[in-house]
Each structure stands twice: as structure tokens, then as C-alpha cells.
Backbone and ligand atoms as CSV (ligand in chain L), in Angstrom:
chain,resi,resn,atom,element,x,y,z
A,1,MET,N,N,14.179,142.748,29.882
A,1,MET,CA,C,13.752,142.131,28.589
A,1,MET,C,C,14.126,140.692,28.566
A,2,LEU,N,N,13.211,139.961,27.950
A,2,LEU,CA,C,13.301,138.442,27.929
A,2,LEU,C,C,14.426,138.159,26.893
A,3,ALA,N,N,15.058,137.037,27.094
A,3,ALA,CA,C,16.033,136.495,26.148
A,3,ALA,C,C,15.370,136.239,24.833
A,4,LYS,N,N,16.027,136.599,23.785
A,4,LYS,CA,C,15.342,136.336,22.516
A,4,LYS,C,C,14.957,134.864,22.226
A,5,ALA,N,N,15.802,133.901,22.573
A,5,ALA,CA,C,15.445,132.570,22.418
A,5,ALA,C,C,14.378,132.175,23.192
A,6,VAL,N,N,14.217,132.699,24.458
A,6,VAL,CA,C,13.045,132.285,25.150
A,6,VAL,C,C,11.648,132.897,24.752
A,7,THR,N,N,11.943,134.100,24.333
A,7,THR,CA,C,10.634,134.698,23.704
A,7,THR,C,C,10.322,133.983,22.487
A,8,ALA,N,N,11.221,133.457,21.593
A,8,ALA,CA,C,10.837,132.844,20.359
A,8,ALA,C,C,10.153,131.526,20.835
A,9,MET,N,N,10.572,130.772,21.759
A,9,MET,CA,C,10.001,129.486,22.210
A,9,MET,C,C,8.745,129.717,22.861
A,10,LEU,N,N,8.546,130.783,23.529
A,10,LEU,CA,C,7.286,131.048,24.178
A,10,LEU,C,C,6.142,131.364,23.076
A,11,GLU,N,N,6.525,132.093,22.075
A,11,GLU,CA,C,5.652,132.627,21.056
A,11,GLU,C,C,5.345,131.398,20.200
A,12,GLU,N,N,6.164,130.461,19.969
A,12,GLU,CA,C,5.884,129.339,19.233
A,12,GLU,C,C,4.760,128.479,19.739
A,13,ARG,N,N,4.676,128.560,21.071
A,13,ARG,CA,C,3.545,127.618,21.775
A,13,ARG,C,C,2.414,128.696,22.304
A,14,GLN,N,N,2.410,129.902,21.924
A,14,GLN,CA,C,1.405,130.748,22.625
A,14,GLN,C,C,-0.123,130.542,22.178
A,15,ALA,N,N,-0.166,129.712,21.074
A,15,ALA,CA,C,-1.564,129.413,20.710
A,15,ALA,C,C,-2.337,128.535,21.751
A,16,HIS,N,N,-1.440,127.745,22.374
A,16,HIS,CA,C,-1.994,126.842,23.415
A,16,HIS,C,C,-2.393,127.573,24.703
A,17,PHE,N,N,-1.969,128.831,24.951
A,17,PHE,CA,C,-2.201,129.386,26.188
A,17,PHE,C,C,-3.648,129.825,26.518
A,18,LEU,N,N,-4.485,130.179,25.458
A,18,LEU,CA,C,-5.784,130.658,25.795
A,18,LEU,C,C,-6.768,129.568,25.961
A,19,ILE,N,N,-7.467,129.716,27.209
A,19,ILE,CA,C,-8.810,128.965,27.334
A,19,ILE,C,C,-9.829,129.828,26.842
A,20,PRO,N,N,-10.648,129.472,25.847
A,20,PRO,CA,C,-11.519,130.384,25.199
A,20,PRO,C,C,-12.816,130.706,26.105
A,21,ALA,N,N,-13.313,131.985,26.004
A,21,ALA,CA,C,-14.390,132.431,26.866
A,21,ALA,C,C,-15.551,131.256,26.859
A,22,SER,N,N,-15.761,130.649,25.717
A,22,SER,CA,C,-16.904,129.687,25.612
A,22,SER,C,C,-16.796,128.541,26.652
A,23,ILE,N,N,-15.552,128.315,27.097
A,23,ILE,CA,C,-15.509,127.110,27.995
A,23,ILE,C,C,-15.004,127.604,29.509
A,24,VAL,N,N,-14.970,128.962,29.694
A,24,VAL,CA,C,-14.636,129.528,31.013
A,24,VAL,C,C,-15.987,129.874,31.807
A,25,ALA,N,N,-15.993,129.137,33.017
A,25,ALA,CA,C,-17.138,129.379,33.870
A,25,ALA,C,C,-17.177,130.759,34.284
A,26,ASN,N,N,-18.380,131.474,34.330
A,26,ASN,CA,C,-18.456,133.033,34.692
A,26,ASN,C,C,-19.792,133.158,35.299
A,27,VAL,N,N,-19.931,134.353,35.950
A,27,VAL,CA,C,-21.221,134.834,36.318
A,27,VAL,C,C,-21.344,136.255,35.852
A,28,GLN,N,N,-22.672,136.723,35.978
A,28,GLN,CA,C,-22.985,138.039,35.515
A,28,GLN,C,C,-22.871,139.026,36.757
A,29,GLU,N,N,-22.611,140.265,36.416
A,29,GLU,CA,C,-22.484,141.275,37.505
A,29,GLU,C,C,-23.728,141.342,38.404
A,30,ASP,N,N,-24.895,141.182,37.676
A,30,ASP,CA,C,-26.240,141.323,38.387
A,30,ASP,C,C,-26.772,140.085,38.888
A,31,ASN,N,N,-26.044,139.035,38.884
A,31,ASN,CA,C,-26.639,137.816,39.428
A,31,ASN,C,C,-26.456,137.811,41.032
A,32,HIS,N,N,-27.430,137.273,41.690
A,32,HIS,CA,C,-27.412,137.356,43.148
A,32,HIS,C,C,-26.321,136.409,43.604
A,33,LEU,N,N,-25.967,136.757,44.936
A,33,LEU,CA,C,-24.666,136.022,45.402
A,33,LEU,C,C,-25.085,134.522,45.657
A,34,ASP,N,N,-26.263,134.202,45.788
A,34,ASP,CA,C,-26.584,132.748,46.167
A,34,ASP,C,C,-26.326,132.024,44.881
A,35,HIS,N,N,-26.675,132.683,43.631
A,35,HIS,CA,C,-26.440,132.015,42.357
A,35,HIS,C,C,-24.840,131.712,42.175
A,36,ALA,N,N,-24.130,132.863,42.400
A,36,ALA,CA,C,-22.664,132.874,42.271
A,36,ALA,C,C,-22.059,131.728,43.181
A,37,PHE,N,N,-22.643,131.685,44.338
A,37,PHE,CA,C,-22.177,130.633,45.367
A,37,PHE,C,C,-22.415,129.288,44.838
A,38,MET,N,N,-23.566,129.015,44.078
A,38,MET,CA,C,-23.691,127.732,43.478
A,38,MET,C,C,-22.798,127.502,42.422
A,39,VAL,N,N,-22.758,128.410,41.483
A,39,VAL,CA,C,-21.754,128.207,40.396
A,39,VAL,C,C,-20.441,127.853,40.851
A,40,LEU,N,N,-19.816,128.726,41.758
A,40,LEU,CA,C,-18.410,128.385,42.211
A,40,LEU,C,C,-18.213,127.082,42.927
A,41,THR,N,N,-19.286,126.722,43.569
A,41,THR,CA,C,-19.368,125.491,44.262
A,41,THR,C,C,-19.309,124.348,43.335
A,42,LYS,N,N,-20.095,124.449,42.300
A,42,LYS,CA,C,-20.282,123.370,41.259
A,42,LYS,C,C,-19.094,123.262,40.460
A,43,VAL,N,N,-18.447,124.445,39.955
A,43,VAL,CA,C,-17.196,124.339,38.974
A,43,VAL,C,C,-16.040,124.102,39.884
A,44,ARG,N,N,-15.877,124.242,41.163
A,44,ARG,CA,C,-14.842,123.953,42.045
A,44,ARG,C,C,-13.484,124.838,41.578
A,45,TYR,N,N,-13.775,125.994,40.901
A,45,TYR,CA,C,-12.674,126.935,40.846
A,45,TYR,C,C,-12.679,128.004,41.956
A,46,ALA,N,N,-11.507,128.288,42.264
A,46,ALA,CA,C,-11.355,129.297,43.455
A,46,ALA,C,C,-12.075,130.588,43.045
A,47,LYS,N,N,-11.754,131.015,41.927
A,47,LYS,CA,C,-12.222,132.501,41.387
A,47,LYS,C,C,-12.584,132.401,39.930
A,48,ILE,N,N,-13.557,133.034,39.625
A,48,ILE,CA,C,-13.922,133.021,38.191
A,48,ILE,C,C,-14.280,134.436,37.698
A,49,PRO,N,N,-14.306,134.672,36.344
A,49,PRO,CA,C,-14.640,136.080,35.937
A,49,PRO,C,C,-16.146,136.507,35.999
A,50,VAL,N,N,-16.258,137.803,36.163
A,50,VAL,CA,C,-17.622,138.440,36.215
A,50,VAL,C,C,-17.807,139.142,34.894
A,51,LEU,N,N,-18.900,139.007,34.121
A,51,LEU,CA,C,-19.204,139.765,32.997
A,51,LEU,C,C,-20.490,140.601,33.078
A,52,ASP,N,N,-20.661,141.581,32.209
A,52,ASP,CA,C,-21.905,142.356,32.139
A,52,ASP,C,C,-22.791,141.607,30.981
A,53,ASN,N,N,-23.966,142.099,30.770
A,53,ASN,CA,C,-24.783,141.242,29.785
A,53,ASN,C,C,-24.388,141.542,28.282
A,54,GLU,N,N,-23.237,142.228,28.149
A,54,GLU,CA,C,-22.729,142.402,26.729
A,54,GLU,C,C,-21.236,141.613,26.696
A,55,GLN,N,N,-21.124,140.695,27.614
A,55,GLN,CA,C,-19.936,139.924,27.594
A,55,GLN,C,C,-18.628,140.722,27.942
A,56,ARG,N,N,-18.848,141.883,28.469
A,56,ARG,CA,C,-17.661,142.654,28.855
A,56,ARG,C,C,-17.049,142.242,30.141
A,57,PHE,N,N,-15.783,142.211,30.286
A,57,PHE,CA,C,-15.089,141.815,31.610
A,57,PHE,C,C,-15.275,142.895,32.647
A,58,LYS,N,N,-15.866,142.532,33.873
A,58,LYS,CA,C,-16.126,143.441,35.006
A,58,LYS,C,C,-15.224,143.315,36.130
A,59,GLY,N,N,-14.824,141.908,36.520
A,59,GLY,CA,C,-14.151,141.737,37.757
A,59,GLY,C,C,-14.083,140.310,37.975
A,60,LEU,N,N,-13.669,139.859,39.202
A,60,LEU,CA,C,-13.456,138.512,39.503
A,60,LEU,C,C,-14.137,138.218,40.816
A,61,ILE,N,N,-14.737,137.068,41.066
A,61,ILE,CA,C,-15.515,136.732,42.263
A,61,ILE,C,C,-14.920,135.453,42.759
A,62,SER,N,N,-14.810,135.277,43.996
A,62,SER,CA,C,-14.367,134.017,44.732
A,62,SER,C,C,-15.388,133.545,45.764
A,63,LEU,N,N,-15.098,132.324,46.047
A,63,LEU,CA,C,-16.063,131.822,47.164
A,63,LEU,C,C,-15.766,132.547,48.427
A,64,ALA,N,N,-14.391,132.865,48.681
A,64,ALA,CA,C,-14.076,133.670,49.989
A,64,ALA,C,C,-14.806,134.868,50.030
A,65,MET,N,N,-14.950,135.694,48.856
A,65,MET,CA,C,-15.560,137.040,48.881
A,65,MET,C,C,-17.110,136.801,49.279
A,66,ILE,N,N,-17.656,135.572,48.884
A,66,ILE,CA,C,-19.073,135.372,49.284
A,66,ILE,C,C,-19.275,134.951,50.688
A,67,THR,N,N,-18.406,133.995,51.080
A,67,THR,CA,C,-18.515,133.475,52.483
A,67,THR,C,C,-18.285,134.649,53.485
A,68,ASP,N,N,-17.405,135.584,53.096
A,68,ASP,CA,C,-17.078,136.667,53.947
A,68,ASP,C,C,-18.445,137.443,54.299
A,69,LYS,N,N,-19.387,137.433,53.338
A,69,LYS,CA,C,-20.631,138.197,53.520
A,69,LYS,C,C,-21.645,137.352,54.302
A,70,MET,N,N,-21.361,136.016,54.505
A,70,MET,CA,C,-22.165,135.134,55.179
A,70,MET,C,C,-21.883,135.095,56.737
A,71,MET,N,N,-20.820,135.690,57.120
A,71,MET,CA,C,-20.376,135.667,58.475
A,71,MET,C,C,-21.181,136.658,59.295
A,72,GLY,N,N,-21.941,136.210,60.133
A,72,GLY,CA,C,-22.723,137.050,61.127
A,72,GLY,C,C,-22.176,136.827,62.544
A,73,LEU,N,N,-22.796,137.612,63.445
A,73,LEU,CA,C,-22.374,137.490,64.791
A,73,LEU,C,C,-22.516,136.141,65.406
A,74,ASN,N,N,-23.602,135.450,64.882
A,74,ASN,CA,C,-23.879,134.244,65.348
A,74,ASN,C,C,-23.537,132.995,64.361
A,75,GLY,N,N,-22.420,133.164,63.694
A,75,GLY,CA,C,-21.943,132.169,62.887
A,75,GLY,C,C,-22.327,132.401,61.331
A,76,ILE,N,N,-22.324,131.293,60.570
A,76,ILE,CA,C,-22.664,131.575,59.131
A,76,ILE,C,C,-24.107,131.694,58.895
A,77,ASP,N,N,-24.534,132.764,58.037
A,77,ASP,CA,C,-25.966,133.011,57.865
A,77,ASP,C,C,-26.047,133.280,56.253
A,78,PRO,N,N,-26.363,132.395,55.568
A,78,PRO,CA,C,-26.493,132.527,54.086
A,78,PRO,C,C,-27.791,133.384,53.634
A,79,GLY,N,N,-28.534,133.949,54.695
A,79,GLY,CA,C,-29.852,134.558,54.436
A,79,GLY,C,C,-29.582,135.892,53.538
A,80,HIS,N,N,-28.455,136.503,53.726
A,80,HIS,CA,C,-28.234,137.823,52.988
A,80,HIS,C,C,-27.896,137.514,51.448
A,81,LEU,N,N,-27.563,136.444,51.122
A,81,LEU,CA,C,-27.049,136.162,49.777
A,81,LEU,C,C,-28.018,136.433,48.676
A,82,GLY,N,N,-29.280,136.357,48.934
A,82,GLY,CA,C,-30.316,136.615,47.960
A,82,GLY,C,C,-30.598,138.122,47.772
A,83,SER,N,N,-30.100,138.872,48.693
A,83,SER,CA,C,-30.298,140.442,48.564
A,83,SER,C,C,-29.086,141.038,48.145
A,84,MET,N,N,-28.042,140.495,47.822
A,84,MET,CA,C,-26.804,141.214,47.297
A,84,MET,C,C,-26.470,140.509,45.968
A,85,VAL,N,N,-25.809,141.462,45.217
A,85,VAL,CA,C,-25.421,140.910,43.850
A,85,VAL,C,C,-23.951,140.909,43.652
A,86,VAL,N,N,-23.462,140.181,42.657
A,86,VAL,CA,C,-22.070,139.958,42.355
A,86,VAL,C,C,-21.413,141.305,42.487
A,87,LYS,N,N,-21.889,142.395,41.758
A,87,LYS,CA,C,-21.080,143.541,41.626
A,87,LYS,C,C,-20.797,144.167,42.940
A,88,ASP,N,N,-21.614,143.855,44.097
A,88,ASP,CA,C,-21.411,144.469,45.346
A,88,ASP,C,C,-20.181,143.968,46.073
A,89,VAL,N,N,-19.616,142.720,45.682
A,89,VAL,CA,C,-18.542,142.175,46.300
A,89,VAL,C,C,-17.341,141.754,45.509
A,90,MET,N,N,-17.481,141.839,44.109
A,90,MET,CA,C,-16.439,141.399,43.284
A,90,MET,C,C,-15.229,142.266,43.408
A,91,GLU,N,N,-14.099,141.622,42.906
A,91,GLU,CA,C,-12.788,142.385,42.906
A,91,GLU,C,C,-12.721,143.123,41.596
A,92,THR,N,N,-12.372,144.377,41.566
A,92,THR,CA,C,-12.483,145.095,40.250
A,92,THR,C,C,-10.970,145.551,39.851
A,93,ASP,N,N,-10.138,145.620,40.753
A,93,ASP,CA,C,-8.643,146.017,40.600
A,93,ASP,C,C,-7.957,144.869,39.870
A,94,VAL,N,N,-8.222,144.408,38.715
A,94,VAL,CA,C,-7.751,143.189,38.136
A,94,VAL,C,C,-6.963,143.548,36.903
A,95,PRO,N,N,-5.691,143.076,36.693
A,95,PRO,CA,C,-5.101,143.466,35.495
A,95,PRO,C,C,-5.523,142.523,34.445
A,96,THR,N,N,-5.583,143.093,33.218
A,96,THR,CA,C,-5.941,142.172,32.036
A,96,THR,C,C,-4.947,142.332,30.869
A,97,ILE,N,N,-4.965,141.293,30.077
A,97,ILE,CA,C,-4.043,141.212,28.981
A,97,ILE,C,C,-4.826,141.224,27.593
A,98,THR,N,N,-4.179,141.586,26.523
A,98,THR,CA,C,-4.762,141.609,25.179
A,98,THR,C,C,-3.926,140.777,24.261
A,99,LEU,N,N,-4.511,140.421,23.201
A,99,LEU,CA,C,-3.698,139.761,22.075
A,99,LEU,C,C,-3.208,140.984,21.142
A,100,PRO,N,N,-2.039,140.849,20.473
A,100,PRO,CA,C,-1.107,139.832,20.790
A,100,PRO,C,C,-0.425,139.898,22.062
A,101,TYR,N,N,-0.066,138.712,22.599
A,101,TYR,CA,C,0.488,138.689,23.923
A,101,TYR,C,C,1.957,139.585,24.194
A,102,ASP,N,N,2.061,140.142,25.331
A,102,ASP,CA,C,3.162,140.650,25.799
A,102,ASP,C,C,3.743,139.590,26.789
A,103,MET,N,N,4.678,138.825,26.296
A,103,MET,CA,C,5.021,137.708,27.059
A,103,MET,C,C,5.822,138.103,28.397
A,104,GLU,N,N,6.523,139.158,28.365
A,104,GLU,CA,C,7.130,139.653,29.408
A,104,GLU,C,C,6.229,140.101,30.485
A,105,LYS,N,N,5.084,140.809,30.256
A,105,LYS,CA,C,4.168,141.176,31.088
A,105,LYS,C,C,3.428,139.947,31.668
A,106,ILE,N,N,3.122,139.010,30.795
A,106,ILE,CA,C,2.397,137.759,31.235
A,106,ILE,C,C,3.224,137.074,32.370
A,107,LEU,N,N,4.473,136.925,32.093
A,107,LEU,CA,C,5.337,136.207,33.055
A,107,LEU,C,C,5.431,136.950,34.448
A,108,HIS,N,N,5.466,138.270,34.379
A,108,HIS,CA,C,5.405,139.063,35.505
A,108,HIS,C,C,4.045,138.943,36.337
A,109,LEU,N,N,2.993,139.167,35.626
A,109,LEU,CA,C,1.690,138.988,36.321
A,109,LEU,C,C,1.424,137.576,36.838
A,110,LEU,N,N,1.885,136.532,36.174
A,110,LEU,CA,C,1.552,135.213,36.711
A,110,LEU,C,C,2.274,134.829,37.926
A,111,VAL,N,N,3.264,135.746,38.268
A,111,VAL,CA,C,3.958,135.486,39.521
A,111,VAL,C,C,2.783,135.523,40.727
A,112,ASP,N,N,1.999,136.481,40.582
A,112,ASP,CA,C,0.942,136.710,41.729
A,112,ASP,C,C,-0.471,136.199,41.412
A,113,GLN,N,N,-0.718,135.880,40.142
A,113,GLN,CA,C,-2.097,135.469,39.784
A,113,GLN,C,C,-2.062,134.058,39.294
A,114,PRO,N,N,-2.961,133.242,39.571
A,114,PRO,CA,C,-3.046,131.963,38.905
A,114,PRO,C,C,-3.634,131.928,37.532
A,115,PHE,N,N,-4.381,133.046,37.152
A,115,PHE,CA,C,-4.717,133.058,35.702
A,115,PHE,C,C,-4.899,134.668,35.417
A,116,LEU,N,N,-4.803,134.846,34.025
A,116,LEU,CA,C,-5.053,136.256,33.665
A,116,LEU,C,C,-6.172,136.320,32.724
A,117,VAL,N,N,-6.941,137.403,32.694
A,117,VAL,CA,C,-8.130,137.602,31.956
A,117,VAL,C,C,-7.634,138.257,30.747
A,118,VAL,N,N,-8.149,137.762,29.412
A,118,VAL,CA,C,-7.771,138.251,28.174
A,118,VAL,C,C,-9.125,139.022,27.585
A,119,VAL,N,N,-8.865,140.194,27.388
A,119,VAL,CA,C,-10.029,141.073,26.693
A,119,VAL,C,C,-9.598,141.643,25.314
A,120,ASP,N,N,-10.640,142.022,24.575
A,120,ASP,CA,C,-10.314,142.710,23.372
A,120,ASP,C,C,-10.181,144.274,23.645
A,121,GLN,N,N,-10.245,145.071,22.441
A,121,GLN,CA,C,-10.145,146.527,22.692
A,121,GLN,C,C,-11.351,147.077,23.326
A,122,HIS,N,N,-12.440,146.422,23.115
A,122,HIS,CA,C,-13.622,146.895,23.802
A,122,HIS,C,C,-14.021,146.316,25.136
A,123,GLN,N,N,-12.982,145.697,25.795
A,123,GLN,CA,C,-13.062,144.959,27.086
A,123,GLN,C,C,-13.942,143.708,27.042
A,124,THR,N,N,-14.399,143.291,25.796
A,124,THR,CA,C,-15.056,142.025,25.720
A,124,THR,C,C,-14.153,140.861,26.069
A,125,PHE,N,N,-14.707,140.034,26.804
A,125,PHE,CA,C,-14.056,138.938,27.510
A,125,PHE,C,C,-13.759,137.793,26.419
A,126,THR,N,N,-12.407,137.510,26.235
A,126,THR,CA,C,-11.961,136.598,25.179
A,126,THR,C,C,-11.728,135.201,25.827
A,127,GLY,N,N,-11.170,135.323,27.027
A,127,GLY,CA,C,-10.854,133.933,27.616
A,127,GLY,C,C,-9.753,134.172,28.779
A,128,ILE,N,N,-9.118,133.152,29.143
A,128,ILE,CA,C,-8.095,133.382,30.269
A,128,ILE,C,C,-6.794,132.546,29.825
A,129,VAL,N,N,-5.685,132.939,30.404
A,129,VAL,CA,C,-4.401,132.442,30.213
A,129,VAL,C,C,-4.025,131.830,31.703
A,130,THR,N,N,-3.985,130.631,31.951
A,130,THR,CA,C,-3.733,130.164,33.218
A,130,THR,C,C,-2.111,129.884,33.337
A,131,ARG,N,N,-1.748,130.145,34.648
A,131,ARG,CA,C,-0.284,129.752,35.088
A,131,ARG,C,C,0.118,128.494,34.640
A,132,ARG,N,N,-0.783,127.575,34.808
A,132,ARG,CA,C,-0.613,126.114,34.432
A,132,ARG,C,C,-0.169,125.914,32.936
A,133,GLU,N,N,-0.853,126.647,32.050
A,133,GLU,CA,C,-0.576,126.443,30.626
A,133,GLU,C,C,0.811,127.081,30.329
A,134,VAL,N,N,1.082,128.160,31.000
A,134,VAL,CA,C,2.416,128.815,30.816
A,134,VAL,C,C,3.448,128.065,31.370
A,135,MET,N,N,3.234,127.437,32.479
A,135,MET,CA,C,4.226,126.685,33.034
A,135,MET,C,C,4.632,125.403,32.284
A,136,LYS,N,N,3.598,124.905,31.496
A,136,LYS,CA,C,3.719,123.671,30.641
A,136,LYS,C,C,4.869,124.195,29.620
A,137,CYS,N,N,4.708,125.381,29.144
A,137,CYS,CA,C,5.643,125.979,28.090
A,137,CYS,C,C,7.106,126.137,28.692
A,138,VAL,N,N,7.120,126.762,29.965
A,138,VAL,CA,C,8.331,127.069,30.619
A,138,VAL,C,C,9.041,125.661,30.716
A,139,ASN,N,N,8.246,124.497,31.165
A,139,ASN,CA,C,8.918,123.268,31.228
A,139,ASN,C,C,9.450,122.837,29.824
A,140,TYR,N,N,8.772,123.021,28.902
A,140,TYR,CA,C,9.259,122.685,27.477
A,140,TYR,C,C,10.510,123.467,27.184
A,141,ILE,N,N,10.442,124.821,27.404
A,141,ILE,CA,C,11.749,125.528,27.192
A,141,ILE,C,C,12.881,125.091,28.078
A,142,ALA,N,N,12.799,124.744,29.276
A,142,ALA,CA,C,13.821,124.229,30.193
A,142,ALA,C,C,14.443,123.061,29.549
A,143,HIS,N,N,13.520,122.085,28.888
A,143,HIS,CA,C,14.117,120.937,28.333
A,143,HIS,C,C,14.685,121.001,27.021
A,144,ASP,N,N,14.056,121.994,26.293
A,144,ASP,CA,C,14.421,121.900,24.813
A,144,ASP,C,C,15.404,123.182,24.359
A,145,LEU,N,N,15.608,124.053,25.320
A,145,LEU,CA,C,16.400,125.192,24.774
A,145,LEU,C,C,17.687,124.819,24.233
A,146,GLU,N,N,18.428,123.876,24.801
A,146,GLU,CA,C,19.738,123.471,24.177
A,146,GLU,C,C,19.709,122.578,23.000
A,147,ARG,N,N,18.517,122.130,22.738
A,147,ARG,CA,C,18.315,121.344,21.470
A,147,ARG,C,C,18.201,122.260,20.231
A,148,GLN,N,N,17.700,123.513,20.606
A,148,GLN,CA,C,17.270,124.480,19.473
A,148,GLN,C,C,18.369,125.673,19.379
A,149,TYR,N,N,19.061,125.875,20.554
A,149,TYR,CA,C,19.991,127.055,20.515
A,149,TYR,C,C,21.326,126.695,21.227
A,150,MET,N,N,22.326,127.267,20.735
A,150,MET,CA,C,23.530,127.074,21.393
A,150,MET,C,C,23.764,128.019,22.507
A,151,VAL,N,N,23.889,127.448,23.787
A,151,VAL,CA,C,23.871,128.370,24.958
A,151,VAL,C,C,25.330,128.142,25.537
A,152,THR,N,N,26.195,129.173,25.477
A,152,THR,CA,C,27.587,128.968,26.087
A,152,THR,C,C,27.729,130.144,27.070
A,153,PRO,N,N,28.175,129.841,28.306
A,153,PRO,CA,C,28.425,130.870,29.182
A,153,PRO,C,C,29.508,131.996,28.745
A,154,LEU,N,N,29.184,133.257,29.134
A,154,LEU,CA,C,30.175,134.262,28.783
A,154,LEU,C,C,31.320,134.139,29.748
A,155,PRO,N,N,32.475,134.675,29.295
A,155,PRO,CA,C,33.633,134.490,30.107
A,155,PRO,C,C,33.514,135.158,31.526
A,156,ALA,N,N,32.897,136.171,31.741
A,156,ALA,CA,C,32.633,136.784,32.984
A,156,ALA,C,C,31.807,135.901,33.901
A,157,GLN,N,N,30.792,135.140,33.320
A,157,GLN,CA,C,30.077,134.180,34.064
A,157,GLN,C,C,30.997,132.985,34.524
A,158,GLN,N,N,31.767,132.537,33.578
A,158,GLN,CA,C,32.664,131.376,33.984
A,158,GLN,C,C,33.616,131.830,35.047
A,159,ASP,N,N,34.082,133.122,35.080
A,159,ASP,CA,C,35.036,133.554,36.230
A,159,ASP,C,C,34.265,133.546,37.562
A,160,ASP,N,N,32.948,134.011,37.399
A,160,ASP,CA,C,32.139,134.153,38.546
A,160,ASP,C,C,31.996,132.733,39.443
A,161,LYS,N,N,32.117,131.674,38.557
A,161,LYS,CA,C,31.782,130.390,39.161
A,161,LYS,C,C,33.015,129.805,39.730
A,162,LYS,N,N,34.251,130.367,39.480
A,162,LYS,CA,C,35.532,129.873,40.087
A,162,LYS,C,C,35.727,130.100,41.426
L,1,LIG,P1,P,-5.565,125.876,36.628
L,1,LIG,O1,O,-4.285,126.455,36.342
L,1,LIG,O2,O,-6.115,125.140,35.542
L,1,LIG,O3,O,-5.666,125.224,37.992
L,1,LIG,O4,O,-6.611,127.212,36.762
L,1,LIG,C1,C,-6.046,128.115,37.549
L,1,LIG,C2,C,-7.368,129.023,37.861
L,1,LIG,O5,O,-7.810,129.562,36.597
L,1,LIG,C3,C,-8.576,128.271,38.490
L,1,LIG,O6,O,-8.487,128.109,39.873
L,1,LIG,C4,C,-9.638,129.191,38.107
L,1,LIG,O7,O,-9.801,130.295,38.985
L,1,LIG,C5,C,-9.330,129.635,36.721
L,1,LIG,N1,N,-9.849,128.814,35.732
L,1,LIG,C6,C,-9.222,127.788,34.975
L,1,LIG,N2,N,-9.897,127.172,34.097
L,1,LIG,C7,C,-11.182,127.731,34.217
L,1,LIG,C8,C,-12.530,127.569,33.536
L,1,LIG,N3,N,-12.602,126.651,32.537
L,1,LIG,N4,N,-13.536,128.352,33.955
L,1,LIG,C9,C,-13.366,129.246,34.915
L,1,LIG,N5,N,-12.217,129.472,35.558
L,1,LIG,C10,C,-11.136,128.721,35.281
């Protein structure tokens, strides 16, 4: 369980966590891989969300997943990209989060993921929470905790340090 003071300070800032769907680069699951390759190259993000035509979240796709399909016996061959679609190669085993945020879950998941996908109860894509935005908040807590809360070591902790 997270410390109450930390939870309170995270929640105070949680409105800043979401990058809304409207400004998150994405591709559709039926887009051809050559299109996804161009989008990923243009936006310069390592991985982006994949949606269906009703804006529901389906998976993630990265440049590495596409370039893997370009590797042939004689080197790189982009020829196949026009005949495969995003859903053939995307990653689907992806954790998602919902609002209101479960901060403990978010902190756990962000250890391994650079960003988390936010969906509503119908799996509609709401946006992303990036490790970067949460780290800004952790930085704020590390600096401000003792300005807002009295933090004193428990006797057992003091003994441990002797
Ligand atoms: P950042 O913490 O800003 O470097 O973002 C971490 C990751 O989140 C990026 O590498 C992308 O995979 C994803 N990401 C962040 N912002 C966007 C965006 N506007 N559109 C698509 N993906 C994004």
C-alpha cells in the first residue's frame, strides 16, 4: 500500500498525467505496415497505440515489430510491408488502466512500460499516461513532502541506523 501522504500528493497532480487521445499518434489495426512504418518514422516515437475504426484500443506497434518483418535472407526487403496489416504484427498483451486512477497499479506498471494506455469501460481509447509525467510528480513529491507533512523516523528505524 502506498503511504497516505504520497497518495494524496500524487492525486493532487493526477490531472496532469493524461495525454489525451486527440494528441496521441496512432494507427488503425487494418492499416498496411508501410503506412504504420511511415507514421512511426514521422512521429519519432518508439511505440504507438493501435485502434479499431470505433476508436477502441487494440494493441501497440513499434518500428522494431515492423523492421523484423522486413528482414529477409538477403538483407532488408520492405516489399512485404504493403501486403501485411498492423494487426498481423502488433503486441496485444498490453496492460491498460482506467479512470479514476489506481496510483499503486500505475507506479508498478511504469517500472516496465514507458507509457500506459488509458481506456474507458468500453475499451475506447482515452489517452496515455507517460512515465515522464509521473516522474515529474515523483520529483515534486521528493522535494515537497516535508513542506506539507511532518515526517519523523520511527524509533525502530533510528535503531537500525546506529
Ligand atoms: P515520453 O515519456 O514523452 O518520452 O513518452 C514515452 C513514450 O510514450 C514514447 O516513446 C511514445 O511511445 C509514447 N508517447 C508519448 N507521447 C506520445 C504521443 N503524443 N503520441 C504517441 N505516443 C506517445
